[in-house]
N, C-alpha and C positions, 0 to 999 in steps of 0.2 A: 482486632485483628492492627497488624502494624504492615503495612506494603509503603514500599520503595517505589516512587514513580524517579525512571531514568529518563531525566529531559537537561537539555543544555542549558535552557532557559527558563526556570520561576517564574517568567513576567509574560508567559506565551499564554493566550485565552485557555487551550487546553490542560495546560498544565495548572492553571489556576482554577479551572472546571474541577478536575481531578483531585484536585487538594479540595477544596470547597465542599463538593459530594463526597469522597471520603469521612472529613469532618463532621459534617453533617450527620450521617451513620455511625460518629464515634469510633471513627478508626485513625490508629493513628500513621498520619502520612507526613512522609519523609521526602522531598526533594531531591535526587541525587542526582550529580552529574558525571556523568560514566567513564568521562576522559579525564577524570580526575580519581576515578578509583583505580587501586593499582591491588594486584594477588597473590598469594601463594598460590600453586599448583601442586597439591602433595594427595597419595591416595590413602591418608589416614584423617586429613583433619584439611579439607581446603578451606580458604577463608578470602574475606576482600573486607578492603581496608579503605578509609575516603577519609583527608582531610587530620589525618595524624592517628583514626581510631577505628578499630576492628568493627563491620556490618555485622551486626548479631539479631539471632530474634528475630526475622521478617516471617512472613506469612504468608507473603505473595508480593511480586514484582508487576508493574504496569511498567513497559519497555514503550519508551517515544523516543525511539533511535529515528536522525536525519541519515538520510541517504549518502552525506557525503563520510559520517561517522559507521558505516554498516560493520568495519571487521572488527573494530574495538569495541562495539558497544555490542554488538552479538557475542562477543567473547566474554562481558563482565555479563549479560544473560545466562550466559553456558556455564559462568559459575557459578551462579545461586542456583541454577538447577543442581550443579554438582553437591552444592548446601542444600538440597532437597526442599529448595523454599519454590511454590510454583509462581510459575509466569503463564501471564493471560496469554500471551503471542509467546510461543517458544524462538529458540535461536535457530535452528535447524529453518524453522518454516518463514520467519523473519528474511533470511539469507535467500530461501527460496524464490520469494515473492519478487525479491530487487533483483533477481535476475529474469529480466523481461521474455529473454531467447527462451529459456528454459520454461519460463511459466508458460509461454504459449504451445512450446511442446507437448506438455503436460495437459494445458489445455484439449488441445486436437486430440491428444491420445484419449482421450475421457467424451470427445464430442460435443464439445462445448461451443457453440456458437462464436466466431472470430471473422475478422476482416482477412479478408486475402492476405498472405502476409510471406514476405521475401527477406532471407537472409544471404550473403556473399561476403566472402574474403577479399575475392581480385574483381578489380574494375574491368577486366578481361572482355566480357560479358555482361556488362551494365544494361544492354538495350534487348538482350536476351529476359534478363532478370523483371525488368519494366515489363516488357510482355508477359510475362509469368503471374505480372499481379492484376492484368486488366488496362495497361497502360496508364497515362495521365487521363485526367488529375489524379495524385497519388502524394500519398503521405512519406516523408520520409524522417525516421525518429533516432534520434543518439539513445542507445539502451542505458545509457547511465543520465538521461535526463529527467528531471522533473520538474513538477505546477510549470508545464509547456513550455518550459526551457527546452532547446534543442528538436523541437516539433517544426517542420517545415512544409508548407504547402506546394507541392511543386505543377503546375498548371497546364504545361507540355512535357510532351515524353524528352526535348531538350534541356531544358529547366531544371529535368529531371536527372539527365544524365549528369547536369553540370554540378547539382547538389550533391550527388552520392562521389561521386569525384570527388571533391572538396571537402569532404568528412575523412573518405577514406584518405586523400592526402595527408592528413593530420593523424594518421592510424586511430581515429576513431572508428569501433565499432556500433554500426545503423542497423534498424530494418526496414524493410519499404513493406507499405500497405495499401489496400485500397482505400483510397475516398469515397465514405458514404456520404453522397451528397444529400441523399433525403433527411438525413438527420439537422442537418440545418445549423450546424453550428452550435445544438447542444449535445448534451450528454446526459445519463440522470448516475445521479452518486447513491448508491444502497449501501444504507448502515447494516453490518451484518453485527448481531451478537448469536453463538453459540449458531443455533442452527432456525434464526429468527431473523428475517429484515425488521432492525427494530425503527427506523425512519430511511425517507428516500427524497430526492429531492430533483427537480430540475436547473442543471445550469447551462444558461444560454449564452452564448459569446458576443459579447458586445459586437454593433454592427460593423463588417467588413471583417469579420475577426473568425475565422473558424475554430481556435482553440477557445473550451468552454469555459476554462478556468478559471476561478474569481480571482486569484491571483494575477491575471491578463485584464483584469476586471468587468467580467463578468459577470451576471445575476442570478440568483436564485427564485427559487419558489418550488413549494410544495407537489408533489405529485402524487397520481394513484400506479398504483404496479399492475402491470397484470400477471396473473399466475405464472405465465412462461417467465416472464421477467427474475420473480421475485425466485423462484427455484432456478432461474441461471445464476444469479446471486449465490444465492446459499451453498449451490453446488460447488461454483469456483471460488468462496471461503476454503471449502471443505477439502479441493482438491492441494489447495493452498497448507493447509494444514494448520491455518489461521482463526481464533475463536471471535476474534476482533478484526475486521474488514472493512474497509473503504470498497464494494465494488463498483468500478464505471464501466455503463452499458451505454451501447448508440442503440438509437431504435433503425433498424434496418430493414426493406425490402422484403429479406429472410429470419425476420425475427430477431432477438437481441442477441447484439455479438459484444463479446466482452474485451474491455481495449486494455484493463489495468486492475490490477490487484494492489492496495496498499495496507500495510501491514500498520501502519499510526497514523489512521483518517484524522484527520481536524476534525475538533469540534463545535466550532465557532459558524461557519454557513450552515451546518447541520441542524444545530441547536435551534438557531435564529429563524430558520426557515419553516422548520417545524414545531417550533414551541415542545421539545419534549424533550426531558432532562435524560439526556444521552448518558453522561458521566456518570449518572446515579443507577442507570441499566448496565452500567459494566462495572459497579459495585456489587448492584443483584449479582450477575453472573459469578463474580468471585466470592463473594459469600456461598455460596452453592458450591461450587467447585474446587477451592483452594483446600487441599489435605496435605499433610507432613508428607514430600516424598513422590506426589502427584505431579509428575512436571511433563509429561507424555501430551502430546493434543492427538486431534484426527489427522489425517493427509496423509499423504505418501511421498516418497524421493521422485 
């Protein structure tokens, strides 16, 4: 098979592993920077061009679209779909999962466990909003934040008011969420492929840090999921319409709660923690699913 990995940096661990795993399975794998693609949009013969040449003959595409390039990156994925190339994660599913507010609303509608979450445009009713999510301590999150950036723990109502007003003063969109104290600075990353959790790890924040992101100095270890945690992760990925997803859960007193679903989950942490060939498992899925014209994924808008 001829496979395109859409990535801006071929030296990243995840990109390198996807190339290695594909070549080990005798696939022709090319890394393509989506921002350097240019396209002709036509009903008869849509095309994608890269470095002066037309991209042709691809059987599948693996999007590794960073949050900062979602708009153009998903446009490139959509163009491949128009050319009847199978995308392991469809463009609409990537866009859906990047919208944290929309994701939370979809999860709530389907009965997925969530932290109590508030959202507001005006700061006139900030005190009431804080009370609605249970008061401090609480977490304030930028909707556009990634890797733990733009996530603040407010330990008092007064501090929460100040943070919310500061973010809104910068015209930033935010979520306000209850703080799951019993998680003790740890979360669970579930790596979902298709209808299975193929690997899971516990991420523990460093001492004094409530964020568990490995980019923030957290540590990882293999963990055993409960049946409820496993099913929650699978359902969350399905609701987003993602075939490959990193689903982040917290262990709360009222069961697993979903924090986020990532459409381009990193491979380094999960492969090193679990010693599993996750990149190879992605290709196993592609080999079974990729067919000409098959671009639809499960899920809903």
